[in-house]
TIZADO-605030 format. One record per residue (C-alpha): residue in three letters; x negated, y, z. Coordinates in steps of 0.001 Angstrom, whole numbers, plus 500000, padded with zeros to 6 digits. Last residue first. Example, Ala and Ser with C-alpha at 12.3 -4.5 7.8 and 13.67 -1.06 7.14 Angstrom:
BEGIN
ser486330498940507140
ala487700495500507800
# end
This chain:
BEGIN
ser628162661818352216
arg627422662420355897
ser623857661137355661
glu622855658439358128
gln619883658679360492
val617831655866362013
glu616043656901365190
arg612868655067366148
gly612654653603369637
asn610498650600368790
leu612643649773365743
pro611433646170365700
gln610673644614362288
val612885642841359760
pro611366639797358062
arg609251640405354927
ala611053639465351739
asn609586637447348883
ala611858634401348837
pro612459632258345739
tyr609925634262343697
leu609701633098340071
glu612934631125339842
arg614424633566342351
leu614000636417339890
ala615986634657337155
glu618473633437339770
ile619484636992340630
gln619949637819336957
ser622002634662336437
glu624247635530339389
ser624921638910337838
val623766642239339200
glu625872644907340888
ile624783648147342553
pro624863648825346281
gln626187651965348016
lys624427653012351214
leu621145654072349643
val618134653354351854
gln615816656368352097
trp612425655597353665
arg609543658049354199
val606315656064354630
gly604107657063357566
glu602755653592358303
ser600340651292356493
cys601480647643356278
pro598081646562354830
pro599671644356353603
thr603301644371352413
thr606429646113353713
leu604663649488353559
ser605688651502356552
gly608489653267358345
thr610141656617358994
tyr613926656522358814
ala616779657548356568
tyr620127655979355661
tyr621697657121352419
gly624512658740350454
arg623900658648346699
gln627259657594345295
thr627227656596341619
pro624767653796342281
leu621289654025340759
leu619831651701338114
ala620839653888335162
ala618756656701336669
pro615701654519336018
asp615907655364332290
leu613782652884330360
ala612194653578326977
gly611405650139325582
leu609540647644327695
ala605955646403327483
his605576643001329096
lys602727642094331438
asp601465638763332749
gly599025638928335668
glu600748636234337693
ala602830634099335359
ala606452634381334211
pro606721637923332897
leu610509638447333049
thr611943638593329540
asp615736638652329906
phe615418640239333339
ile613705643419332180
glu615781643977329037
glu619010643299330923
leu618303645532333911
ala620354648505332655
ala623083646112331489
asn623671644790335004
glu625730641632334690
ser628845641803336837
gly628873640776340469
glu626296639699343027
lys624959642521345189
leu621850644628344720
met620737647072347426
val618806650166346386
ala615822651379348403
val614344654822347754
val610749654902348954
ala608788658040349764
leu605005658160349990
his602618660937350907
gly599770661304348418
glu599283665066348692
ala601116665873345450
asp604054663683346456
lys604439659953345943
his607370657778344849
val608248654071345014
phe611689652834343951
his612300649639345938
ala614916647249344555
glu616775644817346806
met618267641407346142
pro620831638924347493
tyr621952641408350180
ala621122640916353861
glu623512641324356772
gly622531642231360328
asp624384645537360402
ile622720646489357115
lys619526644528356465
glu616414645819354755
glu614241643207353067
ser616861642153350530
pro616742638485349581
thr614951638591347244
his612673641564346724
phe612256643669343593
his609963646354342211
phe609981650015341220
gln607174652207339993
val605553655646340152
leu608360658152340611
ala606953661588341434
tyr607887663068344812
his608876666703345108
thr609309668299348536
gly611991670944349080
gly614147668904351470
ile613998665840349272
asp613229666130345557
ile613016663043343368
gly611004661840340378
gly610556661993336639
ser610045659037334314
asp606434659413333178
pro604091656624334310
leu606856654128335110
asn605448650728336130
val608035647992336619
met607062645433339248
ile608112641796339405
thr607072640347342740
his604206638787344680
gly601768637547342037
asn601584640851340195
asn604092640000337465
val604205643249335503
ala607002644986333605
glu605892648052331641
ala607785651280331079
pro607750654246328734
gly610185657026329595
ala613840657755330186
his614668660381332790
tyr614889660607336574
asp615469663886338373
phe617191662631341516
gly617656665336344126
ile618189663367347323
lys620701665347349330
pro619373666848352535
leu620398665109355762
asp623046666722357937
ala623099663841360409
leu625237660869361404
his623261658631363756
ala622702655022362659
asp624073652317364945
his622695649644362615
ile619995649275359987
asp617973646078360416
ile614416647104359608
pro611802646666356885
ser609385648147357757
gln607008648952360613
met606779652001362830
gln604960650610365898
gly602007649057364082
leu599957646400365859
ala600860643281363878
cys600970644504360260
thr598653647303361400
glu595883644698361635
phe595765644240357848
gly592432645988357328
pro590822643492359702
asp591745640761357184
met593716637521357276
glu594889637531360904
ala597181640546360436
trp599011638750357638
his599775635632359684
glu603376636388360724
pro604011637569357174
ala603354634124355633
his599982633017354223
glu599708629930356453
gly603134628755355356
gln605334630996353215
tyr605565634683352266
gly602222635544350730
trp598722636739351463
his595630635677349540
pro592907637806351079
gln591997640785348930
pro589439641376346206
gly588776645003345244
ala590903647523343353
ala594034646776345355
met596541644198344181
ala599703643231346021
gly601362646016347942
ser603593646895345030
ala600518647868342976
leu601192651484343863
leu601432650278347431
val597870648935347466
ala596429652075345940
leu598211654141348568
ala596743652001351318
gly593253652642350022
pro593920656371349766
leu595080656565353406
ile598739657421353872
arg599174660672355779
lys601236660525358968
met604361662616358732
# end
């Protein structure tokens, strides 16, 4: 897998929004929309030229004997941050995942509305991206789809006090990210990219097949801050999408 450059890693760990230095003001509408990202900075050229971009429309996936994702999440300190593009929850010590013998530490998760990934052409109201990195800096994202239904108690503390302005932060109590996972952990797998500038490639994607439920009010709470913060789906360009048998 292609190694993620340190600068790109720093961008992703801020949910693709804030690197250490100043960045062009990118967004999701008008002149700052995804179709213009590559024009804003030479470092963003992969957003237009890359051949393994995310998100994608998942369809015609090939059944494969994929390794189970070994989730080893546990409760730890957490902080919700409004970074100007999404609500991100930083998790400095909440475990991680193991895939095929490689351990990836959980760094943060954040939200998109509507979902960035599509399944057979259909989007969900929301999507959560759980961002992990291994000891060498390679990235693995676990995507969880959120559908409208019952209120999600595990998200209650986050969504009841969403930081409203860019730069606002709220300390949370001990948060167990395992409570945000569906009971079934089957997934789709493909190699893709960051879904935000600089759109760096070589990211290992696992999209869980089973969604979790959130209430209409929880969906609307995010939409009040970010009505639409999803990058459009990107061409597969010959990539194979695999589906676990479980």
